[in-house]
N, CA, C and O atoms as CSV, one atom per row, in Angstrom:
chain,resi,resn,atom,element,x,y,z
A,1,UNK,N,N,0.661,-1.082,0.134
A,1,UNK,CA,C,0.133,0.127,0.186
A,1,UNK,C,C,1.023,0.993,0.188
A,1,UNK,O,O,2.118,0.929,0.748
A,2,UNK,N,N,0.388,2.238,-0.733
A,2,UNK,CA,C,1.194,2.956,-0.813
A,2,UNK,C,C,0.827,4.388,0.416
A,2,UNK,O,O,-0.332,4.699,0.690
A,3,UNK,N,N,1.983,5.063,0.985
A,3,UNK,CA,C,1.916,5.911,1.708
A,3,UNK,C,C,2.048,6.980,1.155
A,3,UNK,O,O,2.954,7.169,0.343
A,4,UNK,N,N,0.983,8.089,1.550
A,4,UNK,CA,C,0.833,9.747,1.293
A,4,UNK,C,C,1.317,10.520,2.322
A,4,UNK,O,O,1.035,10.399,3.514
A,5,UNK,N,N,2.196,11.471,1.717
A,5,UNK,CA,C,2.852,12.567,2.807
A,5,UNK,C,C,1.567,13.567,3.178
A,5,UNK,O,O,0.784,13.893,2.287
A,6,UNK,N,N,1.441,13.920,4.221
A,6,UNK,CA,C,0.493,14.686,4.440
A,6,UNK,C,C,1.203,16.114,5.299
A,6,UNK,O,O,1.606,16.050,6.460
A,7,UNK,N,N,1.237,17.174,4.574
A,7,UNK,CA,C,1.843,18.400,5.340
A,7,UNK,C,C,0.836,19.203,6.221
A,7,UNK,O,O,-0.308,19.339,5.786
A,8,UNK,N,N,1.132,19.679,7.277
A,8,UNK,CA,C,0.003,20.589,8.316
A,8,UNK,C,C,0.947,21.474,8.569
A,8,UNK,O,O,2.146,21.346,8.818
A,9,UNK,N,N,0.046,22.654,8.445
A,9,UNK,CA,C,0.367,23.942,9.007
A,9,UNK,C,C,-0.548,24.657,9.623
A,9,UNK,O,O,-1.689,24.284,9.348
A,10,UNK,N,N,-0.486,25.509,10.325
A,10,UNK,CA,C,-1.539,26.552,11.099
A,10,UNK,C,C,-1.348,27.880,10.472
A,10,UNK,O,O,-0.314,28.528,10.316
A,11,UNK,N,N,-2.810,28.191,10.082
A,11,UNK,CA,C,-2.956,29.618,9.833
A,11,UNK,C,C,-3.821,30.367,10.841
A,11,UNK,O,O,-4.400,29.654,11.661
A,12,UNK,N,N,-3.988,31.565,10.912
A,12,UNK,CA,C,-4.529,32.330,11.932
A,12,UNK,C,C,-5.729,31.270,13.009
A,12,UNK,O,O,-5.689,31.197,14.237
A,13,UNK,N,N,-6.644,30.606,12.147
A,13,UNK,CA,C,-7.772,29.832,12.647
A,13,UNK,C,C,-7.770,28.460,12.913
A,13,UNK,O,O,-8.172,27.853,13.906
A,14,UNK,N,N,-7.294,28.090,11.951
A,14,UNK,CA,C,-7.387,26.611,11.458
A,14,UNK,C,C,-6.069,25.818,11.019
A,14,UNK,O,O,-5.139,26.479,10.556
A,15,UNK,N,N,-5.964,24.636,11.125
A,15,UNK,CA,C,-4.858,23.608,10.794
A,15,UNK,C,C,-5.307,23.275,9.284
A,15,UNK,O,O,-6.369,22.678,9.110
A,16,UNK,N,N,-4.533,23.645,8.226
A,16,UNK,CA,C,-4.196,23.106,7.017
A,16,UNK,C,C,-3.703,21.908,6.704
A,16,UNK,O,O,-2.607,21.705,7.225
A,17,UNK,N,N,-4.211,20.832,5.882
A,17,UNK,CA,C,-3.762,19.669,5.752
A,17,UNK,C,C,-3.881,19.454,4.165
A,17,UNK,O,O,-4.953,19.554,3.569
A,18,UNK,N,N,-2.509,19.109,3.477
A,18,UNK,CA,C,-2.290,18.781,2.187
A,18,UNK,C,C,-1.566,17.805,1.765
A,18,UNK,O,O,-0.401,17.677,2.142
A,19,UNK,N,N,-2.078,17.069,1.018
A,19,UNK,CA,C,-1.080,15.793,0.263
A,19,UNK,C,C,-0.251,16.178,-0.528
A,19,UNK,O,O,-0.560,16.753,-1.572
A,20,UNK,N,N,0.978,15.923,-0.161
A,20,UNK,CA,C,2.288,16.379,-0.977
A,20,UNK,C,C,2.037,15.932,-2.676
A,20,UNK,O,O,2.083,16.702,-3.635
A,21,UNK,N,N,1.737,14.306,-2.701
A,21,UNK,CA,C,1.687,14.087,-3.753
A,21,UNK,C,C,0.399,14.058,-4.929
A,21,UNK,O,O,0.339,13.603,-6.072
A,22,UNK,N,N,-0.653,14.827,-3.988
A,22,UNK,CA,C,-1.788,15.069,-4.589
A,22,UNK,C,C,-2.178,16.559,-4.498
A,22,UNK,O,O,-2.986,16.809,-3.604
A,23,UNK,N,N,-1.760,17.601,-5.253
A,23,UNK,CA,C,-1.905,18.810,-4.624
A,23,UNK,C,C,-3.442,19.254,-4.643
A,23,UNK,O,O,-3.747,20.336,-4.141
A,24,UNK,N,N,-4.417,18.426,-5.220
A,24,UNK,CA,C,-5.878,18.803,-5.090
A,24,UNK,C,C,-6.519,18.425,-3.826
A,24,UNK,O,O,-7.500,19.006,-3.361
A,25,UNK,N,N,-5.710,17.075,-3.105
A,25,UNK,CA,C,-6.225,17.047,-1.845
A,25,UNK,C,C,-5.837,17.943,-0.854
A,25,UNK,O,O,-4.622,18.016,-0.668
A,26,UNK,N,N,-6.498,18.584,-0.230
A,26,UNK,CA,C,-6.481,19.617,1.168
A,26,UNK,C,C,-7.474,19.609,1.677
A,26,UNK,O,O,-8.491,19.225,1.100
A,27,UNK,N,N,-7.454,20.107,3.115
A,27,UNK,CA,C,-8.721,20.496,3.774
A,27,UNK,C,C,-8.042,21.230,5.124
A,27,UNK,O,O,-6.852,21.525,5.235
A,28,UNK,N,N,-8.885,21.407,5.921
A,28,UNK,CA,C,-8.532,21.984,7.324
A,28,UNK,C,C,-9.449,21.580,8.362
A,28,UNK,O,O,-10.541,21.026,8.237
A,29,UNK,N,N,-8.783,21.975,9.503
A,29,UNK,CA,C,-9.610,21.751,10.958
A,29,UNK,C,C,-9.298,22.572,12.109
A,29,UNK,O,O,-8.320,23.306,11.972
A,30,UNK,N,N,-9.912,22.609,13.207
A,30,UNK,CA,C,-9.910,23.254,14.181
A,30,UNK,C,C,-8.678,22.876,15.276
A,30,UNK,O,O,-8.196,23.588,16.156
A,31,UNK,N,N,-8.358,21.515,14.897
A,31,UNK,CA,C,-7.386,20.743,15.608
A,31,UNK,C,C,-6.668,19.964,14.401
A,31,UNK,O,O,-7.053,19.667,13.270
A,32,UNK,N,N,-5.318,19.725,15.184
A,32,UNK,CA,C,-4.555,18.602,14.193
A,32,UNK,C,C,-5.479,17.637,13.884
A,32,UNK,O,O,-5.953,17.444,12.765
A,33,UNK,N,N,-5.818,16.822,15.244
A,33,UNK,CA,C,-6.694,15.638,14.701
A,33,UNK,C,C,-7.656,15.729,13.773
A,33,UNK,O,O,-7.797,14.903,12.871
A,34,UNK,N,N,-8.375,16.742,13.943
A,34,UNK,CA,C,-9.680,17.300,12.960
A,34,UNK,C,C,-9.139,17.205,11.491
A,34,UNK,O,O,-9.654,16.560,10.578
A,35,UNK,N,N,-7.927,18.019,11.431
A,35,UNK,CA,C,-7.445,18.279,10.044
A,35,UNK,C,C,-6.976,16.682,9.227
A,35,UNK,O,O,-7.344,16.376,8.093
A,36,UNK,N,N,-6.096,15.823,10.125
A,36,UNK,CA,C,-5.908,14.610,9.726
A,36,UNK,C,C,-7.083,13.721,9.377
A,36,UNK,O,O,-7.109,13.160,8.282
A,37,UNK,N,N,-8.197,13.547,10.390
A,37,UNK,CA,C,-9.504,12.822,10.083
A,37,UNK,C,C,-10.099,13.485,8.416
A,37,UNK,O,O,-10.646,12.814,7.542
A,38,UNK,N,N,-9.856,14.619,8.378
A,38,UNK,CA,C,-10.737,15.354,7.045
A,38,UNK,C,C,-9.864,15.064,5.867
A,38,UNK,O,O,-10.339,14.677,4.800
A,39,UNK,N,N,-8.426,15.276,6.088
A,39,UNK,CA,C,-7.674,14.731,4.822
A,39,UNK,C,C,-8.108,13.259,4.523
A,39,UNK,O,O,-8.468,13.008,3.372
A,40,UNK,N,N,-8.106,12.371,5.362
A,40,UNK,CA,C,-8.115,11.100,5.063
A,40,UNK,C,C,-9.585,11.057,4.372
A,40,UNK,O,O,-9.652,10.232,3.461
A,41,UNK,N,N,-10.751,11.772,4.626
A,41,UNK,CA,C,-11.845,11.465,4.243
A,41,UNK,C,C,-11.572,12.081,2.572
A,41,UNK,O,O,-11.697,11.383,1.566
A,42,UNK,N,N,-11.228,13.352,2.583
A,42,UNK,CA,C,-10.464,13.870,0.965
A,42,UNK,C,C,-10.144,12.817,0.365
A,42,UNK,O,O,-10.916,12.339,-0.466
A,43,UNK,N,N,-8.818,12.170,0.681
A,43,UNK,CA,C,-8.257,10.947,0.047
A,43,UNK,C,C,-9.130,9.906,-0.314
A,43,UNK,O,O,-9.050,9.299,-1.382
A,44,UNK,N,N,-10.104,9.656,0.714
A,44,UNK,CA,C,-10.797,8.347,0.405
A,44,UNK,C,C,-11.759,8.616,-1.115
A,44,UNK,O,O,-11.951,7.937,-2.124
A,45,UNK,N,N,-12.203,9.940,-0.658
A,45,UNK,CA,C,-13.208,10.256,-1.847
A,45,UNK,C,C,-12.708,10.621,-3.230
A,45,UNK,O,O,-13.223,10.105,-4.222
A,46,UNK,N,N,-11.564,11.634,-3.339
A,46,UNK,CA,C,-10.940,11.798,-4.415
A,46,UNK,C,C,-10.286,10.925,-5.304
A,46,UNK,O,O,-10.288,10.762,-6.524
A,47,UNK,N,N,-9.496,10.198,-3.933
A,47,UNK,CA,C,-8.341,9.347,-4.838
A,47,UNK,C,C,-8.925,7.568,-4.651
A,47,UNK,O,O,-8.313,6.552,-4.980
A,48,UNK,N,N,-10.056,7.664,-4.125
A,48,UNK,CA,C,-10.680,6.512,-3.726
A,48,UNK,C,C,-9.893,5.389,-3.317
A,48,UNK,O,O,-9.928,4.304,-3.898
A,49,UNK,N,N,-9.140,5.660,-2.255
A,49,UNK,CA,C,-8.304,4.753,-1.427
A,49,UNK,C,C,-9.222,4.879,-0.035
A,49,UNK,O,O,-9.738,5.840,0.534
A,50,UNK,N,N,-9.174,3.393,0.248
A,50,UNK,CA,C,-9.902,3.045,1.794
A,50,UNK,C,C,-8.689,3.050,2.620
A,50,UNK,O,O,-7.598,2.562,2.324
A,51,UNK,N,N,-9.038,3.695,3.747
A,51,UNK,CA,C,-8.218,3.464,4.718
A,51,UNK,C,C,-6.562,4.181,4.496
A,51,UNK,O,O,-5.646,3.643,5.118
A,52,UNK,N,N,-6.345,5.006,3.883
A,52,UNK,CA,C,-5.122,5.551,3.506
A,52,UNK,C,C,-3.949,5.442,4.697
A,52,UNK,O,O,-4.151,5.658,5.892
A,53,UNK,N,N,-2.818,5.099,4.157
A,53,UNK,CA,C,-1.829,5.208,5.168
A,53,UNK,C,C,-1.020,6.646,5.185
A,53,UNK,O,O,-0.715,7.060,4.066
A,54,UNK,N,N,-0.673,7.377,6.194
A,54,UNK,CA,C,-0.438,8.663,6.045
A,54,UNK,C,C,1.023,8.739,6.905
A,54,UNK,O,O,1.233,8.177,7.980
A,55,UNK,N,N,1.906,9.520,6.201
A,55,UNK,CA,C,3.196,10.181,6.756
A,55,UNK,C,C,2.967,11.640,7.214
A,55,UNK,O,O,3.229,12.516,6.390
A,56,UNK,N,N,2.510,12.000,8.424
A,56,UNK,CA,C,2.329,13.367,8.710
A,56,UNK,C,C,3.499,14.320,8.974
A,56,UNK,O,O,4.231,13.985,9.905
A,57,UNK,N,N,3.773,15.333,8.388
A,57,UNK,CA,C,4.763,16.190,8.709
A,57,UNK,C,C,4.104,17.465,9.156
A,57,UNK,O,O,3.182,17.934,8.489
A,58,UNK,N,N,4.522,18.034,10.226
A,58,UNK,CA,C,4.258,19.473,10.730
A,58,UNK,C,C,5.034,20.613,10.450
A,58,UNK,O,O,6.097,20.789,11.045
A,59,UNK,N,N,4.722,21.208,9.819
A,59,UNK,CA,C,5.521,22.558,9.537
A,59,UNK,C,C,6.229,23.253,10.633
A,59,UNK,O,O,5.585,23.220,11.681
A,60,UNK,N,N,7.761,24.094,10.734
A,60,UNK,CA,C,8.369,24.130,11.346
A,60,UNK,C,C,7.742,24.978,12.480
A,60,UNK,O,O,8.169,24.826,13.624
A,61,UNK,N,N,6.816,25.806,12.240
A,61,UNK,CA,C,5.868,26.754,12.999
A,61,UNK,C,C,5.306,25.814,14.132
A,61,UNK,O,O,5.421,26.091,15.326
A,62,UNK,N,N,4.762,24.815,13.713
A,62,UNK,CA,C,3.945,23.949,14.520
A,62,UNK,C,C,5.001,22.899,15.574
A,62,UNK,O,O,4.741,22.444,16.689
A,63,UNK,N,N,6.122,22.756,14.819
A,63,UNK,CA,C,6.993,21.933,15.992
A,63,UNK,C,C,7.413,22.574,17.193
A,63,UNK,O,O,7.642,22.093,18.303
A,64,UNK,N,N,7.490,24.053,16.664
A,64,UNK,CA,C,7.984,24.786,17.947
A,64,UNK,C,C,6.857,25.124,19.046
A,64,UNK,O,O,7.266,25.475,20.152
A,65,UNK,N,N,5.459,25.045,18.826
A,65,UNK,CA,C,4.490,25.003,19.765
A,65,UNK,C,C,3.903,23.934,20.249
A,65,UNK,O,O,2.995,24.021,21.075
A,66,UNK,N,N,4.397,22.695,19.747
A,66,UNK,CA,C,4.255,21.359,20.500
A,66,UNK,C,C,4.945,20.913,21.821
A,66,UNK,O,O,4.718,19.798,22.291
């Protein structure tokens, strides 16, 4: 099974998640967990991949806040 790389960053109000391999797969959430849940749904709907395996990368700004 292919592992997809997801990059998460924070804007003013939300966490945004984008699939690096498929730039048309992106979403947001109020929390990191919600953003990850939402990007899984987007991948399932757009790419038709059930239960995708993700490699999540937090942008540098997030790493400093956790």
